[in-house]
N, C-alpha and C positions, 0 to 999 in steps of 0.2 A: 504494500500499500504506500509506503514511504517513497519507494522508487517511482511509483506511478505519479505521486504528487510532485516529486523533484523533476520528473520528465515534463510534467505539465507546466511547472514554473519556468523551466528552460524555454519551452515554446512560447509562454506568455511574455517573458522578457524580450525574446527575439522579435516577436510580433509587435511589441510596442515600439521597438527601435526601427524596424523595417517597414511596418504598415500601421502607423498610429491611428489612421482613420478606421481601418478594419478592427483594430483592438478596441476602440471605443464602441464600435457597433457590435462587438462580441461575435464576430464571424468565426473565430477559432473556438468558441465555446458552443454556440447553438447549432451551427450546421453540422459538425461531427456527430452531435447527439441525435439531430433529426435524421441524418443519413444512416447511422448505425441502427437506430431503433426501427426506422422504416424498412431497412434491408432485412433485419431479423424477422420482422413481421411478415414481409413478402415471402421469404424463403420458407418460414415455418408453415404458412398457409399453402404454398405451392406444393409442399411435401405431403399435405393431407390427401390421402388416397380417394380417387373418385371412380375406381373401377374394381368392384361394382359400385354403383352409386349408393352412398350412405342414406340412412333414414333422414328425410328432409327436415323434420322437426329437430333432430339431434344436430344436424349440420348447421341449421339456422341458430341453434342455441350456442354452438361453438363461437360463431362470429358475434352474437349478442354479448357473450361474456367478455370477449376481447374488446369490443366497443366500450363496455361499462368499465372494465379494468383500466383502460387507457384514458378515459375522460379526465380523471383527477391529475395524472402526470401531465397531460396536455394543458390543462388549465394552469397547473403550477408553472410549467415552462412558459406559457403565455404571459403570466404575471411577472416572472423573473426577467423576461425579455423587456417588458415595459418599464420595470424598475430600473434596469441597467441604462436604458436610453435616457430616462428622466434624470438619473443620478449623474450622468456625464453630459448634461446639456450645455448650451453655449455659455451660460453664466458661471459654470464651475470648472471648465477646462480652458485650454488655450483658445483664443477667439477663432482660430481657423479650424477647430475640431469640434464635432465631426462635420460641420455644416458648410465647409468650403465647397462641397458638392451636394447642396441641399436636395435637389430633385433626385439625385441618385439615392440618397438616404431614404427618401419617401418610397421609392420603388423597392429598395431593400426591406424596409419595414413591411410593405404589402406582401412581398413574396415570402418572407420569413414567417409572418403571422398566419398567412394562409397555409404554409407547409406544416406549422404546429397544429393548427385546427384540423388539418386533414389527416394527422397521424392516426387517430383511432380507426380510420377507414381504409388504411393501406391494406389491411387484411382482406377487406371486402373487394377491393380492386384486384388483388391477387386471386381471390376466389372466383371472380367473374372471368378473369383471363384463363384460369385453369379450367373452368367449366366450358368455356368457349373452345378450348383446345381439346377437351375430352368428349363432350356431347356430340352425337352423330346428327347434327342439325340438318344437313342436306338430305340425309336419308329419312329423318323424321318428317320433314316437310312433305316428302312423297308418300309417307305412310299415314299421316294424320287423318286423312279422310276415311281410309279404310278402318282405322282404329275407332273413330267416332261413330261411323255408321254401323259397325258390327258389334259394339260393346254390349248393347242391351240384350243381345242373343246369348250372352255367356254370363251375365251377372245381373241380378235384380233383387231389390229389397221389397218386402211385403208392404202393403198399405194397411192402415187401420180403419175400421168402419166408424169408430168413435174416437175422436182426438180433441182433447180439451173441451169435452162435453158437446162437441158439434159433430154432425154426420158428414164424414168426408170420403166415404168409400167410393172407389171407381175401379173398374176393370182395367189392367195395364197391358196385358199380353194375351190375345186370344184370336182364333180363327173366325172369319166371317161365316155367314150361314151356309154358303156353298163350299166352304172348306178349301177354297183355292187362293185365298189372300189372308195375310196377317195384319191385324190391327194392334198397334202397340205404341207405348210412350217411349220415345227415344231419350236415352240418358247417357251420362258419361261421368267419370269420377271427379272431374274438375270442369269449371266453366271455361272453355278455351279463351285465351287472351285475344284482344282485338287484332293483334298481328297474325294470330293463327286463324282467326275467323275469316280473314281475307283470303285464305288459301283453301277454305272448304265451304261447302254448302251445309251449314249446320243450323238446325233449329232446336235450341235448348228446351228440354222438358216439354216437347210438343208431340202430339199424336200423329201417327203416319199409317197409311194403308198401302201395302205393297204385295205383289204376287209372290207366290211361294218360290218360284225359280230365283227371284231377286233375293229372297231371304237366304237361300242356300249360297248364292254368290257372295253376299255380304259376310256370311260366316266363313266361307273359304278365304276371302280376302283378309279378313281379320286374323285368322289363324296363321296366314302366311307372314303377317307383319308383327303380331304381338310377341312372338318368341324373341325378337330382337330387344324387347323391353322387359324381360323377365315376366312375360305374360303367357307362359306355356299352358296349353289346354289339356285337361285330362281325357276328355271325350272328343274324338275327331270326326265322327260321322254326322253330317248336318242333319239328316233325316231323324236320327236318334236324339240329337240335341233339341230339335224342334218338338218332338213328341214329348220329351221330358219337361220342357219349358211350359208347354200348354197344360200338361197334367199337374204341374206344381201348384201348391197352395200359395196364392199370391196376395191373400188378404187375411187379416185377423180382426177380432172385434175391438181390442183396446191397444192404444199406442205402446204401452209398456210390453206388450207381447210380440211387437214387431221383430222379425228376424229375416234372415236371407231366404228369398223364395227359391232361388237356385243359384249355384256357383260352380262353373265348370273350369275355373282357374286352378292350377296347382298351388299358386300362392298369389291370391288377389292383392294382398297388401303391397308386395314388391312391385306389381304392375302399377297400382295406384300411385305409389311413391315415385316411380319413374315419370308418370304423367305430371305429377305435381312439380317435380324438378324441372322438366322441360317447360311447363307452363310459366313458372316464375322466371325462368331464363328468358323466354320470349317477351314476357310482360315487363321485364326489368323491374320486378317488384321484390319486396323482402330485402334480403342481403344484396341482391343484384341491382338495387336501385342506384348505386354509385355509377352505373353505366350511363345514367341519364344526366345531362348537363343541368337539368332543373334541380337535381340533388345538391349540386355544388353552389347554386346561386346564393344561398344563405351564408355559407362560409366565405364566399367571395366578397359579399356585401359587408359581413362582419369585419374581415380583414381590411377591407377598404376604409370603412368608417373608423376603426381603431387607428389605422395608419395615419389617416388625415388628422385625427385629434392628437395623436402622439407627435406628429410633425409639428403641430401648432405649439404644443407644450414645450417641445425641445427648442423652439425657435424664439419663444417670447418669455417675458417676465411672468412669473406665476400669478402675481396680482392682476396683471392685464388679462391673463387667460381666465381667471376667475370671473372678472367683470365681463369679459367677452361671452362667457357661457351664460351669464345672467341675462345679457342683452339678447342672446340667441334663444333663451327660454321665454322671455317676455314677448318677443315679436309674435310667436304663434298664439300666445294668450290674447294679445291685442287683436290679432286676425280673427280669432274665434268670437270675440265680443262684437266686433264690427259686423261680421257675418250674421251673427244671431240677431243683432239690431235690424239689419236690412231685411232679414227674413220676416221679422214680426211687424215691420212698418211698410214694406213694399209690396203692393198687390200682385204684381206679376213675377215675384222672385223665383218661383219654381220653374217658370218657363225660360228664365235667363240666368240660372244659377252659375253656369260656367263663366258668363261675362262678368258678373259681379265678383266671382272668385279671382279671375284674372286681374281685374281692376284693383282689388284690395292688395293682392300680392304685389302688384307693380308699385303701388304707392309705398308699401312698407319697404320694398327693395330699394326704391329711390331715396327713401328717408335714411336707410342705412348707408347708402353710398355718400349722401350729402354729409352726414355726421362723420364718416370715416375719412373723407378726403377734402371737404370744402368748408366745413364749419370752423369757427375760431374757438372751439372748446379746448379744454386742457388736453395735453398729449395723451393722458391715460384714457380719457373718454374716447378720443378718436381711434386709438389703437384697439379699444374694446369693441367698437363698432366694426373696425376692419376685420377683427378675428370672427365676429359674428357673421359678417359678409362672406368670409371664406367658407363658413359652414352653410350659409343660406344658398348661395348661388347655384350649386349643383341640384339642390332640392327644388328650388323654384324653376330651374330650366326644365327638369324632367316633368314637373307639374304642368308647366306650359304645354309640353308635348301631348300629355294625356288630355288636358282640357281642350286644346285645339282639335284633337282627334274626335272628341265629343261634339264639338261645334260643327264639324264638316260632315257629321253623320246626317245624310240627306233624309233618311227615314225618320230620324228624330225631329228634324226641322219641320218636316211636313206632317208630323204626327200620324204617319201611315206606315205600319210595320210590313205591309205587303208591297212597298214600293220597289222598284228595280234600281238598286244602288250598285254602282260599279266602282271598285276601288283597285288601285295599282297593286296593292299587297294585301294578303289576308291577315287576320288578327294575330295569330302566333308570330308571323314574320314581323309585324309591327311591334309587338312586345319585345322581340329580341333586338330589334333596331333601337327601340327606346332604352333598353338595358345597356346596350353598347354605347349609346349617346351619353347615358348617365356616367358610365365608367370614364369615358373620354373627358367629360366635363369636370369630373373630380380631379383627373390628372392635370388638365389644363389650368384649372383655378389654383391647384397646389403649386404648379410651376410658377405662375404669376405671383402669387402671394409669397412664395419662397424668396423671390427676389425682393419683394417688399419688406419682409421680415429681416432679410440680410442687410438691407440699407437702414432700417430703423434701429435694429438691435445690435448687429455686429459692427457696423461701420456707419454710425449715425452722422448725418450731415450737419 
């Protein structure tokens, strides 16, 4: 342990001599921890065997435990990083450290804080990549229709005549009067995800009537595909299977007595488990949600917001920052009071809400700009409003984007939801563009105000 500490001290001293900016930012402390921990998690998860596929609930529990265990260390690392940056801000170290490259430090804050917040989910990323590498997705897409269509012929649960004091009985699987067609309710162990539904003609929990030759064909297709997914069948003669299915007792009187009507699987649980595994993978749900960019939006926003505030703290006087946060808090309060007053006193407020909101936000924004740059107030007051303005601008700009989107909604303007509106982009694309615009506005305002802080605090004129 002493040798390790001595080795770290040598690196620490060398780093402060050769790269003082990196030393102040703690690059030699935080990034080795992030990389080592992330690599260990990735490797440990990649080594988790997926052939054969494990029980889905146990597999999901494995990742849930990792996420919960790592939340506290990630939060601790998050806090330690913030404390170090505040500890070595411009008032406490040499004036050129660490903010001679102020915009670079903001980008570093953002990347590091996002990496720390993402640590608990490195295992999920590895799990998704391992599943993508292991699951036979191409083959499954070809087999899914046969599996869905034929499943009910091999497994069915009984229904109850009386369930929760209500009469609910209905026949699920029977031949028509002429005995040449089958009437049955199609079922499947899971509700196929939207991405899988696009590949099949599937009607969940619906009744169907098909001729017997189609029934036998569906059985044969199912048996040809199910074996690939641990769905081996005990009885392979389609005629015998149909005979047993029709003769089986498919309903009971009470819900508590419900059991399996018939089960031709050697191990139904293993087949059901495989279907659930594939469905979560295609739906990108559960532990596979990390494959969706929407999952990361909150953590990106968190890292961006904390980085911007940390950037301000480390560039300004603590007292000025405190007053700036007070101004930033009071403006939304005033906004709410003005909006509430207009709502209660203006007859047509509901029809012009967006216009009033834009007007009030613009007035408050101009007010902040005036007090920050043009008023003859005390320096502390002007800087407090400048800090508040740094926080406001990205929020106001993104609000403008969504408010103007509402204003150009031709259906809303004409009060006609059946109107033929034509837009250049769809709503999801618009939301992604709005998110990108917000991120760029944060980076742009931080760059501009970084220069302002440097002039006012590091090298005041």
